[in-house]
C-alpha positions as CSV (number, residue, x, y, z in Angstrom):
1,M,-32.4,-27.0,-7.5
2,K,-29.5,-28.5,-9.6
3,D,-30.2,-25.9,-12.3
4,E,-29.9,-23.1,-9.8
5,L,-26.5,-24.4,-8.7
6,L,-25.3,-24.7,-12.2
7,N,-26.5,-21.2,-13.1
8,L,-24.7,-19.7,-10.1
9,A,-21.5,-21.8,-10.9
10,Q,-21.4,-20.4,-14.4
11,R,-21.4,-16.7,-13.3
12,T,-18.3,-14.8,-14.0
13,T,-18.7,-12.7,-10.8
14,I,-20.7,-13.2,-7.6
15,N,-21.5,-10.2,-5.6
16,R,-21.9,-9.9,-1.8
17,N,-25.7,-10.5,-1.9
18,D,-25.2,-13.8,-3.9
19,L,-23.2,-15.3,-1.0
20,D,-26.3,-15.8,1.1
21,Q,-28.2,-17.2,-1.9
22,I,-25.4,-19.7,-2.6
23,S,-25.4,-20.8,1.0
24,E,-29.2,-21.3,1.1
25,I,-29.4,-23.2,-2.2
26,C,-26.6,-25.6,-1.1
27,K,-28.2,-26.0,2.3
28,D,-31.7,-26.6,0.9
29,Y,-30.4,-28.9,-1.8
30,V,-28.4,-31.3,0.4
31,L,-31.0,-31.3,3.2
32,D,-33.9,-32.0,0.8
33,S,-32.1,-34.5,-1.4
34,G,-32.6,-38.1,-0.5
35,Q,-29.5,-39.2,-2.3
36,V,-26.8,-36.5,-2.0
37,M,-24.8,-36.8,1.2
38,F,-23.5,-33.6,2.8
39,V,-21.0,-33.5,5.6
40,Q,-19.2,-30.5,7.1
41,I,-16.1,-31.3,9.2
42,D,-13.4,-29.3,11.0
43,K,-9.7,-29.7,10.3
44,Q,-9.5,-32.7,12.7
45,G,-12.3,-34.6,10.9
46,N,-15.0,-33.9,13.6
47,V,-18.4,-33.6,12.1
48,V,-19.9,-30.2,12.4
49,S,-23.1,-30.9,10.5
50,C,-24.5,-33.5,8.1
51,N,-27.8,-34.4,6.5
52,Q,-30.1,-37.4,6.7
53,A,-28.6,-38.9,3.6
54,F,-25.3,-39.3,5.4
55,R,-26.7,-40.3,8.8
56,R,-28.9,-43.0,7.4
57,P,-26.4,-45.7,6.2
58,F,-24.3,-45.3,9.3
59,N,-27.2,-45.2,11.8
60,I,-25.9,-41.9,13.1
61,P,-28.3,-40.1,15.4
62,V,-29.3,-36.5,14.8
63,N,-27.4,-35.5,17.9
64,H,-23.8,-36.7,17.1
65,P,-21.4,-35.3,19.7
66,R,-17.7,-36.1,19.2
67,L,-18.4,-37.9,15.9
68,N,-15.2,-38.2,13.8
69,I,-15.5,-39.1,10.2
70,F,-12.3,-41.1,10.1
71,D,-14.0,-43.6,12.4
72,Y,-16.6,-44.3,9.6
73,L,-14.8,-44.0,6.3
74,I,-11.6,-45.4,4.7
75,S,-10.4,-44.4,1.3
76,Q,-9.7,-46.8,-1.5
77,K,-7.0,-44.4,-2.6
78,G,-5.1,-44.5,0.6
79,D,-5.4,-44.2,4.4
80,L,-7.3,-41.1,5.6
81,I,-5.2,-40.7,8.7
82,G,-3.3,-37.9,7.0
83,G,-6.5,-36.0,6.2
84,F,-8.0,-35.0,2.9
85,D,-4.9,-33.3,1.4
86,H,-4.9,-35.6,-1.7
87,H,-8.7,-35.6,-2.3
88,F,-9.5,-31.9,-3.0
89,G,-12.0,-31.5,-5.8
90,Q,-11.5,-35.1,-6.9
91,P,-14.0,-37.9,-7.0
92,T,-12.8,-40.4,-4.4
93,L,-14.1,-43.8,-3.5
94,F,-14.7,-44.5,0.2
95,S,-16.0,-47.5,2.0
96,T,-16.9,-48.3,5.6
97,P,-14.5,-50.3,7.7
98,L,-17.2,-52.8,8.8
99,S,-19.3,-53.2,5.6
100,K,-19.0,-53.5,1.8
101,Q,-20.9,-50.3,1.2
102,K,-19.2,-48.0,-1.2
103,F,-19.5,-44.2,-1.4
104,M,-18.1,-41.5,-3.7
105,F,-17.3,-38.1,-2.1
106,Y,-16.0,-34.9,-3.5
107,V,-13.9,-33.0,-0.9
108,Y,-13.6,-29.2,-0.8
109,E,-11.6,-27.1,1.6
110,V,-13.2,-24.1,3.3
111,R,-11.9,-21.8,6.0
112,S,-13.1,-23.8,8.9
113,G,-12.4,-27.3,7.5
114,F,-13.9,-29.3,4.7
115,L,-17.2,-29.9,2.9
116,L,-17.9,-33.4,1.5
117,F,-20.6,-34.1,-1.0
118,G,-21.2,-37.7,-1.8
119,Q,-23.5,-40.6,-2.7
120,L,-24.0,-44.2,-1.8
121,L,-23.0,-46.4,-4.7
122,D,-24.6,-49.6,-5.8
123,A,-21.9,-52.3,-5.9
124,S,-23.1,-53.5,-9.3
125,D,-23.6,-50.1,-10.9
126,E,-21.1,-47.3,-10.5
127,V,-22.5,-45.3,-13.5
128,Q,-23.9,-42.9,-10.9
129,Y,-20.5,-41.3,-10.9
130,S,-21.6,-39.0,-13.7
131,Q,-24.8,-37.9,-12.0
132,L,-23.0,-37.1,-8.7
133,A,-20.1,-35.5,-10.5
134,D,-22.4,-32.9,-12.2
135,I,-23.9,-32.0,-8.8
136,T,-20.7,-32.0,-6.8
137,T,-18.7,-30.1,-9.5
138,S,-21.3,-27.4,-9.4
139,M,-21.1,-27.2,-5.6
140,G,-17.4,-27.3,-5.8
141,N,-17.3,-24.4,-8.2
142,L,-19.5,-22.4,-5.9
143,V,-17.2,-23.2,-2.9
144,Q,-14.2,-21.9,-4.9
145,E,-16.1,-18.9,-6.2
146,V,-17.2,-18.0,-2.6
147,K,-13.5,-18.3,-1.6
148,R,-12.5,-16.0,-4.4
149,V,-15.2,-13.5,-3.5
150,N,-14.2,-13.6,0.1
151,N,-10.6,-12.8,-0.9
152,E,-11.8,-9.9,-3.0
153,L,-13.9,-8.6,-0.1
154,K,-10.9,-8.9,2.2
155,L,-8.8,-6.8,-0.3
156,S,-11.6,-4.4,-0.7
157,N,-12.0,-4.0,3.1
158,E,-8.3,-3.4,3.4
159,R,-8.5,-0.7,0.7
160,N,-11.5,0.9,2.3
161,L,-9.7,0.9,5.7
162,E,-6.7,2.6,4.0
163,L,-9.0,5.2,2.5
164,A,-10.7,5.8,5.8
165,L,-7.3,6.6,7.4
166,K,-5.8,8.6,4.6
167,D,-6.4,12.1,3.3
168,E,-7.2,11.7,-0.4
169,L,-6.0,15.1,-1.5
170,T,-2.5,15.1,0.1
171,G,-1.9,11.4,0.3
172,L,-1.0,11.8,4.0
173,A,-2.7,10.4,7.0
174,N,-6.0,12.0,8.1
175,R,-6.8,13.5,11.5
176,R,-8.4,10.2,12.7
177,F,-5.2,8.2,12.0
178,L,-3.0,11.0,13.3
179,F,-4.5,10.9,16.8
180,Q,-4.7,7.1,16.8
181,R,-1.0,6.9,16.2
182,L,-0.2,9.8,18.5
183,N,-1.9,7.9,21.3
184,E,0.2,4.9,20.5
185,E,3.5,6.8,20.3
186,V,2.8,8.7,23.5
187,S,2.3,5.3,25.2
188,E,5.6,4.1,23.8
189,A,7.4,7.3,24.9
190,V,6.1,6.9,28.4
191,R,6.9,3.2,28.6
192,Y,10.5,3.5,27.4
193,D,11.2,7.0,28.5
194,H,12.0,8.1,25.0
195,P,11.5,11.6,23.6
196,L,8.6,12.5,21.3
197,S,7.8,15.7,19.6
198,L,4.9,17.2,17.7
199,V,5.0,19.8,14.9
200,I,1.9,21.7,13.7
201,I,2.2,23.6,10.4
202,D,-0.1,26.1,8.9
203,L,0.1,27.6,5.4
204,D,0.5,31.4,5.5
205,F,-2.3,33.4,3.7
206,F,-3.8,30.3,2.2
207,K,-7.2,32.0,2.0
208,T,-5.7,34.6,-0.3
209,I,-4.5,31.9,-2.7
210,N,-8.0,30.4,-2.8
211,D,-9.6,33.8,-3.3
212,Q,-7.2,34.9,-6.1
213,H,-6.6,31.7,-8.0
214,G,-9.5,29.4,-7.1
215,H,-9.9,26.3,-5.0
216,Q,-8.4,24.1,-7.7
217,V,-5.1,25.9,-7.3
218,G,-5.5,25.7,-3.6
219,D,-5.9,22.0,-3.8
220,Q,-2.8,21.7,-5.9
221,V,-0.8,23.6,-3.3
222,L,-2.0,21.2,-0.6
223,H,-1.1,18.3,-2.7
224,E,2.4,19.6,-3.2
225,I,2.8,20.2,0.5
226,G,1.8,16.6,1.1
227,L,4.6,15.4,-1.3
228,I,7.2,17.5,0.5
229,L,6.2,16.3,3.9
230,N,6.2,12.7,2.7
231,D,9.8,13.2,1.3
232,L,11.1,14.8,4.4
233,T,9.7,12.5,7.0
234,R,11.1,9.1,8.1
235,A,9.2,5.9,7.9
236,S,8.6,6.0,11.7
237,D,7.2,9.6,11.5
238,I,3.5,10.3,11.1
239,A,2.7,13.2,8.7
240,A,-1.0,14.0,8.5
241,R,-3.4,16.7,7.3
242,H,-4.7,18.1,10.6
243,G,-7.5,20.0,8.9
244,G,-7.9,22.6,6.1
245,E,-4.4,24.0,5.4
246,E,-3.0,22.8,8.7
247,F,-0.7,19.8,9.0
248,A,0.8,17.9,11.9
249,I,3.9,15.6,12.1
250,V,4.5,13.2,15.0
251,L,8.3,12.7,15.5
252,P,9.1,9.6,17.7
253,E,12.5,9.4,19.3
254,T,13.0,13.1,18.6
255,G,13.7,15.8,21.1
256,L,12.8,19.5,20.9
257,Q,15.9,20.7,19.2
258,Q,15.9,18.0,16.6
259,A,12.2,18.7,15.9
260,Y,12.9,22.4,15.6
261,L,15.7,21.7,13.0
262,F,13.3,19.3,11.1
263,S,10.7,22.1,11.0
264,E,13.2,24.6,9.7
265,R,14.2,22.3,6.9
266,T,10.6,21.8,6.1
267,R,9.9,25.5,6.1
268,Q,12.8,26.1,3.7
269,A,11.8,23.3,1.4
270,I,8.2,24.7,1.2
271,K,9.5,28.2,0.7
272,Q,11.4,27.1,-2.4
273,L,8.3,25.6,-3.9
274,S,7.0,27.6,-6.8
275,L,3.8,26.9,-8.7
276,S,3.7,28.5,-12.1
277,M,0.3,30.0,-13.0
278,K,-0.7,31.9,-16.2
279,Y,0.6,35.3,-15.2
280,Q,2.7,34.7,-12.0
281,N,4.4,32.2,-9.8
282,I,2.8,31.3,-6.5
283,R,5.1,31.1,-3.5
284,I,4.1,29.5,-0.3
285,T,5.4,30.0,3.2
286,I,4.5,28.3,6.4
287,S,4.4,28.9,10.1
288,A,5.1,26.1,12.5
289,G,4.9,25.3,16.2
290,V,7.0,22.6,17.9
291,A,6.5,21.0,21.3
292,Q,8.2,18.0,23.0
293,F,6.0,15.6,25.0
294,D,6.2,15.9,28.7
295,P,5.1,12.6,30.5
296,A,3.3,14.8,33.1
297,E,0.9,16.2,30.5
298,S,-2.0,14.8,28.4
299,I,-2.1,14.5,24.7
300,D,-4.5,17.5,24.6
301,Q,-2.0,19.6,26.5
302,L,0.8,18.6,24.1
303,V,-1.3,19.6,21.1
304,S,-2.3,22.8,22.8
305,R,1.3,23.7,23.4
306,A,2.3,23.0,19.8
307,D,-0.7,25.0,18.6
308,H,0.2,27.9,20.9
309,A,3.7,27.9,19.5
310,L,2.2,28.1,16.0
311,Y,0.1,31.0,17.1
312,V,3.2,32.8,18.3
313,A,4.9,32.2,15.0
314,K,1.9,33.8,13.2
315,E,1.9,36.7,15.6
316,N,5.6,37.3,15.1
317,G,5.2,37.8,11.3
318,R,4.7,34.3,9.9
319,D,7.3,32.3,7.8
320,Q,9.0,31.0,10.9
321,V,9.2,28.2,13.5
322,C,8.5,28.7,17.2
323,R,9.2,26.2,20.0
324,S,7.0,25.7,23.0
325,E,8.2,27.8,25.9
326,V,7.6,24.9,28.3
327,D,10.9,23.3,29.2
328,T,10.5,19.6,28.6
């Protein structure tokens, strides 16, 4: 069992599947061992779990409600009232308040509290330090490795969440995040009686670009549109890829006229974009529909009105911005 602990401790990386293995090895080792004491306590020193090796010298029953370790141990390096702050990863001598028994514990911090690995010492022979040190150092290394892996998993989960809410091609939010935030912003607009507008943009004749120049060029166009929208929007705005060659921008604290002017600036900026190909330059135009949120309507109705305004812009010849005809 000790060899298994040492082998795991010496690994440079521990993957997600190893975490269960580490937990089981530590658990099996300390429960099966007749010498190594294992105690898990919370931040206040209350015992969460312990093995027979710890219970035996203190005559602690298996069922130990409200047991606090500070009632059983004192440190020869100082009072334990302040906790284990000065004992992390260090071999520390402990004794019992009412007897001459000595113990050595290694203390490791975990998320929920502390883990203590220790051994009863013979008063005349403290050479056992080295034997216990090997074991507890291995366990301590595993505790630290698990903490490191947990931090990596946390960062990985945050990265995965970001990817799940972002459109990889354009760098903008995706449709899922768009409607999540739109719901939040609508709630804020209703609560504080603030204006809110929605813009839906569609690239004109995008299918022709794909057909004539290929999807790789089409992807480059979408990427460039994403960069422009990211530059033109405020930190409080939500620019997203609505789907295909369609984009949507949520504009908090923005009325219909201001949203229209923003859309016009966006249309002009995109119209000035020129992508140089082998034999020609590709120019892109957009059509846009703008609608201001009406507290009497649903989110679906707001999207429908902006979409209808976009349809009108397309019908009127494209390369233009149309506002919703509803007076909000």
